[in-house]
C-alpha positions in Angstrom: 87.0 120.2 -144.5 84.4 122.1 -142.4 83.9 121.3 -138.8 80.4 120.1 -137.6 78.9 122.8 -135.4 77.3 121.4 -132.2 73.7 122.4 -131.8 72.3 122.9 -128.3 68.8 123.0 -126.8 67.9 126.7 -126.3 66.3 125.9 -122.9 68.6 123.4 -121.1 71.7 124.0 -123.2 72.4 120.3 -123.7 74.1 119.4 -126.9 72.6 117.3 -129.6 74.9 114.4 -128.5 73.4 114.5 -124.9 69.7 114.2 -125.9 67.5 111.7 -127.6 66.1 114.1 -130.1 66.6 117.8 -130.9 64.0 119.9 -132.8 65.8 122.6 -134.8 64.3 125.9 -135.7 64.9 129.5 -134.8 64.9 128.2 -131.2 66.1 124.6 -130.6 64.3 122.4 -128.1 65.2 118.8 -127.0 62.8 116.0 -126.3 63.4 116.3 -122.5 62.3 120.0 -122.5 59.3 119.1 -124.7 58.3 116.5 -122.1 58.7 118.9 -119.3 56.5 121.5 -121.1 53.9 118.8 -121.8 53.8 117.8 -118.1 53.3 121.5 -117.1 50.6 122.0 -119.6 48.7 118.8 -118.4 49.0 119.8 -114.8 47.4 123.1 -115.6 47.6 126.5 -114.0 47.3 130.0 -115.1 50.9 131.3 -114.8 53.9 129.0 -114.8 57.4 130.4 -114.9 60.4 128.1 -115.8 63.9 129.3 -115.3 67.0 127.4 -116.3 70.5 127.8 -114.8 73.7 126.3 -116.3 76.6 126.1 -114.0 80.0 124.8 -115.1 81.5 122.8 -112.2 84.7 121.7 -113.9 86.1 121.1 -117.4 84.1 117.9 -117.7 81.0 118.6 -115.5 78.2 121.0 -116.1 75.1 121.1 -114.0 71.8 122.3 -115.4 69.0 123.0 -113.0 65.4 124.0 -113.6 63.2 126.1 -111.3 59.4 125.8 -111.9 57.2 128.3 -110.1 53.4 128.4 -110.3 51.7 131.8 -109.7 48.1 130.7 -109.4 
């Protein structure tokens, strides 16, 4: 019997079990990241840079942080 492979968001790295919805394609994106992108698009600006950092604190805890910079 084949094991189910966990699919993660390509941006925040959360697994499909941790998010409400996950859009799968060449690059996977979760509903939380889609909402973040929509908010940034609605706010406007000419140059927005989003970086994501995944830090494993322990076996059970992983912290994901976003840094949003506007270069207007």
